C-alpha positions as CSV (number, residue, x, y, z in Angstrom):
1,M,-0.9,17.7,9.4
2,K,-4.5,16.9,8.7
3,E,-6.1,14.1,10.7
4,F,-8.0,11.3,8.9
5,N,-11.0,10.0,10.5
6,S,-12.1,7.9,7.5
7,L,-11.3,4.7,6.1
8,Y,-8.2,4.8,3.9
9,F,-5.6,3.0,2.1
10,I,-2.2,4.4,1.9
11,Y,0.5,4.2,-0.8
12,T,4.1,5.6,-0.1
13,G,6.9,5.9,-2.6
14,N,7.4,7.7,-5.9
15,A,4.8,8.3,-8.6
16,Y,6.7,6.8,-11.4
17,P,4.8,5.3,-14.1
18,H,5.8,1.6,-13.3
19,K,4.2,2.1,-9.7
20,N,0.8,1.7,-11.5
21,L,-1.0,4.4,-9.4
22,E,-3.4,5.2,-12.2
23,R,-4.9,1.8,-11.9
24,A,-5.0,1.9,-8.1
25,I,-7.0,5.3,-8.3
26,A,-9.2,4.0,-10.8
27,A,-9.9,0.9,-8.5
28,I,-10.6,3.3,-5.5
29,V,-13.2,5.1,-7.6
30,I,-14.9,2.0,-8.7
31,L,-14.9,0.7,-5.1
32,N,-16.6,3.9,-3.8
33,K,-19.2,3.9,-6.6
34,E,-20.4,0.3,-5.8
35,N,-23.4,0.1,-3.4
36,F,-22.0,-3.0,-1.7
37,I,-19.1,-1.3,-0.1
38,K,-21.2,1.8,0.6
39,S,-23.6,-0.3,2.4
40,K,-21.0,-2.0,4.5
41,T,-18.5,1.0,5.4
42,K,-21.2,3.8,5.4
43,E,-18.3,6.2,4.3
44,K,-16.1,6.9,1.5
45,V,-12.9,4.8,1.2
46,K,-9.8,7.0,0.5
47,L,-6.4,6.6,-0.9
48,L,-3.6,8.6,0.6
49,I,-0.5,9.0,-1.6
50,V,2.7,10.0,0.2
51,T,5.0,11.1,-2.6
52,S,7.5,13.7,-3.0
53,R,6.4,16.8,-5.1
54,N,7.9,16.6,-8.7
55,V,6.9,16.2,-12.2
56,F,5.4,12.6,-11.6
57,A,3.3,14.0,-8.8
58,E,2.0,16.8,-11.0
59,R,1.0,14.2,-13.5
60,L,-0.6,12.2,-11.0
61,E,-2.7,15.2,-9.8
62,R,-4.0,15.5,-13.4
63,T,-4.8,11.7,-13.5
64,I,-6.8,12.1,-10.4
65,K,-8.9,14.8,-11.8
66,K,-9.2,13.1,-15.1
67,L,-10.6,9.9,-13.2
68,G,-13.0,11.8,-11.2
69,A,-11.2,10.7,-7.9
70,T,-10.6,14.1,-6.2
71,E,-13.0,13.1,-3.4
72,Y,-11.4,9.7,-2.8
73,V,-7.5,10.4,-3.4
74,E,-5.3,12.9,-1.5
75,L,-1.7,13.5,-2.4
76,L,0.0,14.4,0.8
77,G,3.5,15.2,-0.2
78,F,6.4,14.6,2.2
79,V,5.5,13.2,5.7
80,Q,7.7,13.1,8.6
81,D,8.4,9.5,9.9
82,E,6.5,9.7,13.1
83,K,3.4,11.0,11.2
84,L,3.9,8.3,8.5
85,R,3.8,5.5,11.2
86,T,0.5,6.9,12.5
87,L,-1.0,6.8,8.9
88,Y,0.2,3.4,8.3
89,E,-1.3,2.1,11.7
90,N,-4.7,3.9,11.2
91,S,-5.0,2.7,7.5
92,V,-7.0,-0.3,6.3
93,G,-4.0,-1.3,4.4
94,F,-0.9,-0.4,2.4
95,I,-1.4,-0.8,-1.5
96,Y,1.4,-1.7,-3.5
97,P,0.4,-1.6,-7.2
98,S,3.7,-1.7,-8.8
99,L,4.2,-3.4,-12.3
100,V,7.8,-4.2,-11.6
101,E,10.2,-3.8,-8.5
102,G,13.7,-4.6,-7.4
103,F,12.8,-5.7,-3.8
104,G,9.8,-4.0,-2.2
105,L,10.9,-2.4,1.2
106,P,7.8,-0.3,1.6
107,G,5.7,-3.2,2.0
108,L,8.0,-4.5,5.0
109,E,7.8,-1.0,6.3
110,A,4.0,-1.1,6.2
111,M,4.0,-4.6,7.8
112,N,6.1,-3.4,10.6
113,A,3.7,-0.5,11.3
114,R,0.9,-3.0,11.7
115,T,-1.0,-2.6,8.5
116,I,-2.2,-5.2,5.9
117,L,-0.2,-5.4,2.8
118,V,-2.2,-5.4,-0.5
119,A,0.2,-5.9,-3.3
120,S,0.7,-6.7,-6.9
121,D,0.9,-10.4,-7.7
122,I,4.5,-10.1,-9.4
123,P,7.4,-12.6,-8.8
124,V,9.4,-10.2,-6.6
125,F,6.4,-9.6,-4.3
126,R,5.6,-13.2,-4.1
127,E,9.1,-14.0,-3.3
128,I,9.5,-11.5,-0.6
129,Y,6.1,-11.6,1.1
130,G,4.9,-15.0,0.5
131,K,1.5,-15.7,2.1
132,H,1.7,-12.5,4.1
133,A,-0.1,-10.2,1.7
134,I,-3.5,-9.9,-0.2
135,Y,-2.5,-10.1,-3.9
136,F,-4.1,-8.7,-7.1
137,D,-3.4,-8.7,-10.7
138,P,-1.8,-5.2,-11.2
139,K,-2.9,-4.8,-14.9
140,D,-6.7,-5.4,-14.0
141,V,-8.5,-2.5,-12.2
142,I,-11.1,-4.9,-11.2
143,S,-8.6,-7.2,-9.7
144,I,-7.2,-4.5,-7.7
145,K,-10.6,-3.3,-6.5
146,A,-11.6,-6.9,-5.4
147,A,-8.4,-7.1,-3.2
148,L,-9.3,-3.7,-1.6
149,E,-12.8,-5.0,-1.0
150,K,-11.4,-8.1,0.5
151,T,-9.3,-6.1,2.9
152,L,-12.1,-4.0,3.9
153,L,-14.1,-7.1,4.6
154,L,-11.9,-8.8,6.9
155,T,-13.2,-9.3,10.4
156,K,-11.3,-7.7,13.2
157,V,-10.2,-11.1,14.2
158,E,-8.9,-12.0,10.7
159,A,-7.1,-8.7,10.4
160,A,-5.5,-9.2,13.8
161,A,-4.2,-12.5,13.0
162,M,-2.9,-11.4,9.7
163,I,-1.0,-8.5,11.3
164,K,0.4,-10.7,14.2
165,G,1.7,-13.3,11.5
166,N,3.2,-10.4,9.5
167,K,5.0,-9.1,12.7
168,E,6.6,-12.5,13.1
169,F,7.5,-12.7,9.4
170,I,9.4,-9.5,9.2
171,K,11.7,-10.5,11.8
172,R,13.7,-12.3,9.1
173,Y,14.6,-8.8,7.7
174,S,16.7,-6.4,9.5
175,W,19.3,-3.7,8.7
176,E,21.7,-5.5,11.1
177,K,21.4,-8.8,9.6
178,M,21.9,-7.4,6.0
179,A,25.1,-5.6,7.3
180,R,26.4,-8.9,8.7
181,E,25.7,-10.8,5.6
182,T,27.2,-8.0,3.5
183,L,30.4,-7.9,5.8
184,S,30.8,-11.6,5.4
185,V,30.6,-11.4,1.6
186,Y,33.3,-8.8,1.7
187,E,35.4,-11.0,4.2
188,S,35.2,-14.0,2.0
189,I,36.5,-12.1,-1.0
């Protein structure tokens, strides 16, 4: 797998329309074209998208071309777990631009891999992540861009503090705890 030596945000998951990737791509294009971020980063900021190859990924490829984002966005296809963890750890943050979700497991996975969560300001994400994410309006490209910019401009101390707080926060979620609670529900019936 190719190594990434540049600044990048990462998204993992499917490319269904409700995942709102088109707006996230538009935001990354705007971010890169603004001189303010260029003067701070001195390099392009990329968006890496880890998603299975299917009709939705093909549509996304066309969207990337249509938005003039080919130099800023890369579709990686399937990535092995150990490589995915490395991609998370080396990213600026995990972007979760969904318009609707049932729970939001990828955000917890990203937090567990020590990356900052940049997420849609939707009720389910507020309920799950609370104060442990940088939020944006998922229907507003400029809001998405601003959240990405805010993440890029965190100092090392601010980012480390956020990651440390997230590591403590995610301890409340575990497969073992879920299994015990599910078993308890079954036993009560």
